[in-house]
ZADO-1210 file (C-alpha; in nm, 4 decimals, padded with zeros to 6 digits):
<atoms>
<atom x="00.0000" y="00.0000" z="00.0000" code="MET" pos="1"/>
<atom x="00.1373" y="00.3416" z="-00.0948" code="SER" pos="2"/>
<atom x="00.2135" y="00.6073" z="00.1671" code="LEU" pos="3"/>
<atom x="00.2896" y="00.9789" z="00.1212" code="PHE" pos="4"/>
<atom x="00.4298" y="01.1659" z="00.4223" code="VAL" pos="5"/>
<atom x="00.5608" y="01.5221" z="00.4131" code="THR" pos="6"/>
<atom x="00.7941" y="01.6794" z="00.6680" code="PHE" pos="7"/>
<atom x="00.7536" y="02.0506" z="00.7330" code="GLU" pos="8"/>
<atom x="00.9006" y="02.3170" z="00.9598" code="GLY" pos="9"/>
<atom x="01.1178" y="02.6245" z="00.9810" code="ILE" pos="10"/>
<atom x="01.4926" y="02.6207" z="00.9213" code="GLU" pos="11"/>
<atom x="01.6753" y="02.4008" z="01.1713" code="GLY" pos="12"/>
<atom x="01.3621" y="02.2379" z="01.3134" code="SER" pos="13"/>
<atom x="01.4938" y="01.8849" z="01.2570" code="GLY" pos="14"/>
<atom x="01.2529" y="01.7683" z="00.9872" code="LYS" pos="15"/>
<atom x="01.5218" y="01.6182" z="00.7638" code="SER" pos="16"/>
<atom x="01.6766" y="01.4262" z="01.0527" code="THR" pos="17"/>
<atom x="01.3403" y="01.2744" z="01.1372" code="HIS" pos="18"/>
<atom x="01.2662" y="01.1944" z="00.7742" code="LEU" pos="19"/>
<atom x="01.5828" y="00.9861" z="00.7569" code="ARG" pos="20"/>
<atom x="01.4930" y="00.8131" z="01.0837" code="ALA" pos="21"/>
<atom x="01.1455" y="00.7203" z="00.9606" code="LEU" pos="22"/>
<atom x="01.2857" y="00.6034" z="00.6285" code="ALA" pos="23"/>
<atom x="01.5215" y="00.3710" z="00.8108" code="GLY" pos="24"/>
<atom x="01.2433" y="00.2327" z="01.0292" code="ALA" pos="25"/>
<atom x="01.0175" y="00.1712" z="00.7303" code="LEU" pos="26"/>
<atom x="01.2925" y="-00.0035" z="00.5373" code="ARG" pos="27"/>
<atom x="01.3652" y="-00.2202" z="00.8417" code="ALA" pos="28"/>
<atom x="01.0004" y="-00.3259" z="00.8364" code="SER" pos="29"/>
<atom x="01.0273" y="-00.4262" z="00.4709" code="GLY" pos="30"/>
<atom x="00.8798" y="-00.1186" z="00.3015" code="ARG" pos="31"/>
<atom x="01.0102" y="00.0178" z="-00.0293" code="ASP" pos="32"/>
<atom x="01.0871" y="00.3830" z="00.0518" code="VAL" pos="33"/>
<atom x="01.1531" y="00.6888" z="-00.1650" code="VAL" pos="34"/>
<atom x="01.3268" y="00.9767" z="00.0143" code="GLU" pos="35"/>
<atom x="01.2880" y="01.3024" z="-00.1730" code="THR" pos="36"/>
<atom x="01.2802" y="01.6770" z="-00.1207" code="ARG" pos="37"/>
<atom x="01.1652" y="02.0097" z="-00.2553" code="GLU" pos="38"/>
<atom x="01.3037" y="02.1877" z="-00.4331" code="PRO" pos="39"/>
<atom x="01.5253" y="01.9579" z="-00.6379" code="GLY" pos="40"/>
<atom x="01.3607" y="01.6170" z="-00.6087" code="GLY" pos="41"/>
<atom x="01.3571" y="01.5508" z="-00.9825" code="SER" pos="42"/>
<atom x="01.6282" y="01.5768" z="-01.2515" code="PRO" pos="43"/>
<atom x="01.4715" y="01.8978" z="-01.3820" code="ALA" pos="44"/>
<atom x="01.4345" y="02.0234" z="-01.0273" code="GLY" pos="45"/>
<atom x="01.8068" y="02.0123" z="-00.9518" code="ALA" pos="46"/>
<atom x="01.8917" y="02.3298" z="-01.1499" code="PRO" pos="47"/>
<atom x="01.5798" y="02.4971" z="-01.0069" code="ILE" pos="48"/>
<atom x="01.7125" y="02.4231" z="-00.6577" code="ARG" pos="49"/>
<atom x="02.0460" y="02.5838" z="-00.7458" code="ARG" pos="50"/>
<atom x="01.8638" y="02.8891" z="-00.8795" code="LEU" pos="51"/>
<atom x="01.6585" y="02.9164" z="-00.5606" code="LEU" pos="52"/>
<atom x="01.9058" y="02.8094" z="-00.2924" code="LEU" pos="53"/>
<atom x="02.2536" y="02.7885" z="-00.4423" code="GLY" pos="54"/>
<atom x="02.5411" y="03.0039" z="-00.3117" code="PRO" pos="55"/>
<atom x="02.5260" y="03.2244" z="-00.6211" code="GLU" pos="56"/>
<atom x="02.1466" y="03.2368" z="-00.6503" code="ALA" pos="57"/>
<atom x="02.0371" y="03.5708" z="-00.7966" code="PRO" pos="58"/>
<atom x="01.7829" y="03.7979" z="-00.6255" code="PRO" pos="59"/>
<atom x="01.4240" y="03.7077" z="-00.7120" code="LEU" pos="60"/>
<atom x="01.0999" y="03.8963" z="-00.6728" code="VAL" pos="61"/>
<atom x="00.8485" y="03.7018" z="-00.4579" code="PRO" pos="62"/>
<atom x="00.6250" y="03.6041" z="-00.7501" code="LEU" pos="63"/>
<atom x="00.9186" y="03.4644" z="-00.9506" code="ALA" pos="64"/>
<atom x="01.0250" y="03.2674" z="-00.6434" code="GLU" pos="65"/>
<atom x="00.6745" y="03.1225" z="-00.6065" code="LEU" pos="66"/>
<atom x="00.6535" y="03.0266" z="-00.9745" code="LEU" pos="67"/>
<atom x="00.9884" y="02.8477" z="-00.9586" code="LEU" pos="68"/>
<atom x="00.8761" y="02.6462" z="-00.6559" code="TYR" pos="69"/>
<atom x="00.5549" y="02.5524" z="-00.8341" code="CYS" pos="70"/>
<atom x="00.7443" y="02.4544" z="-01.1506" code="ALA" pos="71"/>
<atom x="00.9679" y="02.2341" z="-00.9375" code="ASP" pos="72"/>
<atom x="00.6626" y="02.0762" z="-00.7697" code="ARG" pos="73"/>
<atom x="00.4815" y="02.0069" z="-01.0956" code="ALA" pos="74"/>
<atom x="00.7837" y="01.8194" z="-01.2326" code="GLN" pos="75"/>
<atom x="00.8461" y="01.6446" z="-00.9010" code="HIS" pos="76"/>
<atom x="00.4887" y="01.5179" z="-00.8763" code="VAL" pos="77"/>
<atom x="00.4839" y="01.3998" z="-01.2376" code="ALA" pos="78"/>
<atom x="00.8274" y="01.2339" z="-01.2434" code="GLU" pos="79"/>
<atom x="00.8806" y="01.1081" z="-00.8888" code="VAL" pos="80"/>
<atom x="00.5909" y="01.1225" z="-00.6441" code="ILE" pos="81"/>
<atom x="00.2946" y="01.0029" z="-00.8505" code="ARG" pos="82"/>
<atom x="00.4828" y="00.7118" z="-01.0144" code="PRO" pos="83"/>
<atom x="00.6197" y="00.5980" z="-00.6780" code="ALA" pos="84"/>
<atom x="00.2762" y="00.6071" z="-00.5169" code="LEU" pos="85"/>
<atom x="00.1320" y="00.4234" z="-00.8161" code="GLY" pos="86"/>
<atom x="00.3882" y="00.1493" z="-00.7574" code="ALA" pos="87"/>
<atom x="00.2818" y="00.1147" z="-00.3946" code="GLY" pos="88"/>
<atom x="00.5958" y="00.2704" z="-00.2480" code="ARG" pos="89"/>
<atom x="00.6272" y="00.4900" z="00.0628" code="ALA" pos="90"/>
<atom x="00.7237" y="00.8456" z="-00.0322" code="VAL" pos="91"/>
<atom x="00.8803" y="01.0676" z="00.2354" code="LEU" pos="92"/>
<atom x="00.9214" y="01.4264" z="00.1187" code="CYS" pos="93"/>
<atom x="01.1246" y="01.7018" z="00.2839" code="ASP" pos="94"/>
<atom x="00.8948" y="02.0051" z="00.2267" code="ARG" pos="95"/>
<atom x="00.5843" y="02.0236" z="00.0101" code="PHE" pos="96"/>
<atom x="00.2821" y="02.2526" z="-00.0169" code="SER" pos="97"/>
<atom x="00.2798" y="02.3752" z="00.3434" code="ASP" pos="98"/>
<atom x="00.6258" y="02.5249" z="00.2985" code="SER" pos="99"/>
<atom x="00.5028" y="02.7188" z="-00.0037" code="THR" pos="100"/>
<atom x="00.2103" y="02.8588" z="00.1940" code="LEU" pos="101"/>
<atom x="00.4354" y="02.9467" z="00.4881" code="ALA" pos="102"/>
<atom x="00.7364" y="03.0896" z="00.3028" code="TYR" pos="103"/>
<atom x="00.5862" y="03.2521" z="-00.0051" code="GLN" pos="104"/>
<atom x="00.2454" y="03.3273" z="00.1465" code="GLY" pos="105"/>
<atom x="00.3162" y="03.4333" z="00.5031" code="TYR" pos="106"/>
<atom x="00.6871" y="03.5071" z="00.4695" code="GLY" pos="107"/>
<atom x="00.6860" y="03.6968" z="00.1401" code="ARG" pos="108"/>
<atom x="00.3352" y="03.8338" z="00.1819" code="GLY" pos="109"/>
<atom x="00.1950" y="03.7071" z="-00.1483" code="LEU" pos="110"/>
<atom x="-00.1799" y="03.6753" z="-00.1906" code="ASP" pos="111"/>
<atom x="-00.2771" y="03.3469" z="-00.0248" code="MET" pos="112"/>
<atom x="-00.5480" y="03.2721" z="-00.2808" code="ASP" pos="113"/>
<atom x="-00.2884" y="03.2995" z="-00.5582" code="VAL" pos="114"/>
<atom x="-00.0412" y="03.0816" z="-00.3658" code="VAL" pos="115"/>
<atom x="-00.3041" y="02.8136" z="-00.2994" code="ARG" pos="116"/>
<atom x="-00.4266" y="02.8157" z="-00.6590" code="ALA" pos="117"/>
<atom x="-00.0785" y="02.7769" z="-00.8078" code="LEU" pos="118"/>
<atom x="00.0126" y="02.5083" z="-00.5565" code="ASP" pos="119"/>
<atom x="-00.3053" y="02.3143" z="-00.6332" code="ALA" pos="120"/>
<atom x="-00.2296" y="02.3251" z="-01.0043" code="ARG" pos="121"/>
<atom x="00.1310" y="02.2163" z="-00.9478" code="ALA" pos="122"/>
<atom x="00.0498" y="01.9148" z="-00.7291" code="ARG" pos="123"/>
<atom x="-00.2332" y="01.8107" z="-00.9625" code="ASP" pos="124"/>
<atom x="-00.4472" y="01.6345" z="-00.7045" code="GLY" pos="125"/>
<atom x="-00.1631" y="01.4698" z="-00.5123" code="VAL" pos="126"/>
<atom x="-00.2084" y="01.5234" z="-00.1387" code="THR" pos="127"/>
<atom x="-00.0028" y="01.3805" z="00.1485" code="PRO" pos="128"/>
<atom x="-00.1723" y="01.1258" z="00.3687" code="GLY" pos="129"/>
<atom x="00.0156" y="01.2719" z="00.6655" code="LEU" pos="130"/>
<atom x="00.2100" y="01.5921" z="00.7241" code="THR" pos="131"/>
<atom x="00.4497" y="01.6077" z="01.0195" code="LEU" pos="132"/>
<atom x="00.5185" y="01.9648" z="01.1291" code="LEU" pos="133"/>
<atom x="00.8277" y="02.0202" z="01.3454" code="PHE" pos="134"/>
<atom x="00.8588" y="02.3349" z="01.5514" code="ASP" pos="135"/>
<atom x="01.1250" y="02.5183" z="01.7492" code="CYS" pos="136"/>
<atom x="01.2019" y="02.8824" z="01.8385" code="PRO" pos="137"/>
<atom x="01.3169" y="03.0769" z="01.5341" code="VAL" pos="138"/>
<atom x="01.6477" y="03.1892" z="01.6823" code="LYS" pos="139"/>
<atom x="01.7353" y="02.8339" z="01.7871" code="VAL" pos="140"/>
<atom x="01.6523" y="02.6982" z="01.4425" code="GLY" pos="141"/>
<atom x="01.8538" y="02.9651" z="01.2645" code="LEU" pos="142"/>
<atom x="02.1554" y="02.8998" z="01.4866" code="GLU" pos="143"/>
<atom x="02.1432" y="02.5328" z="01.3892" code="ARG" pos="144"/>
<atom x="02.0917" y="02.6085" z="01.0196" code="ALA" pos="145"/>
<atom x="02.3649" y="02.8720" z="01.0013" code="ARG" pos="146"/>
<atom x="02.6080" y="02.6458" z="01.1866" code="ALA" pos="147"/>
<atom x="02.5992" y="02.4139" z="00.8846" code="ARG" pos="148"/>
<atom x="02.7102" y="02.6879" z="00.6482" code="SER" pos="149"/>
<atom x="02.8435" y="03.0330" z="00.7270" code="ALA" pos="150"/>
<atom x="02.7078" y="03.1716" z="00.3992" code="ALA" pos="151"/>
<atom x="02.3603" y="03.0177" z="00.4317" code="GLY" pos="152"/>
<atom x="02.1027" y="02.9939" z="00.1541" code="ASP" pos="153"/>
<atom x="01.8499" y="03.2531" z="00.0397" code="ARG" pos="154"/>
<atom x="01.6199" y="03.1887" z="00.3342" code="PHE" pos="155"/>
<atom x="01.8786" y="03.1346" z="00.6051" code="GLU" pos="156"/>
<atom x="02.0072" y="03.4858" z="00.5295" code="ARG" pos="157"/>
<atom x="01.6645" y="03.6417" z="00.5861" code="GLU" pos="158"/>
<atom x="01.5944" y="03.8505" z="00.8962" code="ALA" pos="159"/>
<atom x="01.4429" y="03.6950" z="01.2075" code="VAL" pos="160"/>
<atom x="01.1160" y="03.8799" z="01.1388" code="ALA" pos="161"/>
<atom x="01.0756" y="03.6906" z="00.8114" code="PHE" pos="162"/>
<atom x="01.1205" y="03.3567" z="00.9862" code="HIS" pos="163"/>
<atom x="00.8741" y="03.4544" z="01.2575" code="GLU" pos="164"/>
<atom x="00.6132" y="03.5122" z="00.9848" code="ARG" pos="165"/>
<atom x="00.6991" y="03.1753" z="00.8318" code="VAL" pos="166"/>
<atom x="00.6642" y="03.0044" z="01.1697" code="ARG" pos="167"/>
<atom x="00.3265" y="03.1739" z="01.2156" code="GLU" pos="168"/>
<atom x="00.2220" y="03.0358" z="00.8768" code="GLY" pos="169"/>
<atom x="00.3160" y="02.6832" z="00.9807" code="PHE" pos="170"/>
<atom x="00.1471" y="02.7259" z="01.3189" code="THR" pos="171"/>
<atom x="-00.1777" y="02.8370" z="01.1570" code="ARG" pos="172"/>
<atom x="-00.1758" y="02.5232" z="00.9460" code="SER" pos="173"/>
<atom x="-00.1819" y="02.3077" z="01.2604" code="ARG" pos="174"/>
<atom x="-00.4917" y="02.0912" z="01.2696" code="GLY" pos="175"/>
<atom x="-00.5976" y="02.1932" z="00.9181" code="ARG" pos="176"/>
<atom x="-00.5483" y="02.0286" z="00.5805" code="SER" pos="177"/>
<atom x="-00.5979" y="02.1162" z="00.2178" code="ARG" pos="178"/>
<atom x="-00.8162" y="01.8114" z="00.1724" code="ASP" pos="179"/>
<atom x="-00.9725" y="01.6975" z="00.4979" code="ALA" pos="180"/>
<atom x="-01.0763" y="01.3659" z="00.3455" code="SER" pos="181"/>
<atom x="-00.7218" y="01.2505" z="00.2782" code="SER" pos="182"/>
<atom x="-00.4657" y="01.4614" z="00.4619" code="SER" pos="183"/>
<atom x="-00.3911" y="01.5427" z="00.8224" code="SER" pos="184"/>
<atom x="-00.1405" y="01.7765" z="00.9796" code="ILE" pos="185"/>
<atom x="00.0327" y="01.6990" z="01.3075" code="ARG" pos="186"/>
<atom x="00.2601" y="01.9410" z="01.4863" code="ARG" pos="187"/>
<atom x="00.5603" y="01.8228" z="01.6840" code="HIS" pos="188"/>
<atom x="00.8096" y="02.0160" z="01.8944" code="PRO" pos="189"/>
<atom x="01.1582" y="01.9152" z="01.7959" code="ARG" pos="190"/>
<atom x="01.2865" y="01.6638" z="02.0531" code="PRO" pos="191"/>
<atom x="01.6329" y="01.6992" z="02.1978" code="ARG" pos="192"/>
<atom x="01.9085" y="01.5221" z="02.0091" code="CYS" pos="193"/>
<atom x="02.1375" y="01.2834" z="02.1888" code="ARG" pos="194"/>
<atom x="02.4583" y="01.1475" z="02.0462" code="GLY" pos="195"/>
<atom x="02.5250" y="01.2071" z="01.6780" code="ALA" pos="196"/>
<atom x="02.2497" y="01.4338" z="01.5529" code="CYS" pos="197"/>
<atom x="02.2731" y="01.6878" z="01.2734" code="SER" pos="198"/>
<atom x="01.9362" y="01.8684" z="01.2436" code="PRO" pos="199"/>
<atom x="01.8205" y="02.0116" z="00.9119" code="ARG" pos="200"/>
</atoms>
């Protein structure tokens, strides 16, 4: 039986660490697992990721940023997510629609109706069965994220106020879903790491 789980949260909240942990547990139980991410989860998405998050990424107006994320999602759904689900595999995705609503909607201040409409067109009816939302204080998350790279990506270089708006966007999504018949959102505080732990 196919499974689609998305992992959401602000920078440094630990979502990627927990995605890898769940992937390992599912594989240990005999499941066929696809680990993927946005942006950049498809061959065509890789250059889009560099354009959005690479060290030499050019400045983008908010609408151009949104359109690039939606282009990446459309290709990702068509090439990776939908075929994997059709084959009965478990798909674990680092960021999906909720990140677009939080970052481009709440963070950048774009019209939420426009963001939702473009996202809906890009994902073409594909909806996660479960969304896990990880949370932590913005300053703590940014310290973790910036510790990985002094330069940081486009979003890690944003002011704290931007990330507070993004966190608010994620928080408002708690307990809601785009399609109540097939998707649920659960919010989790990031647990403390013990031993070797490198949050993302």
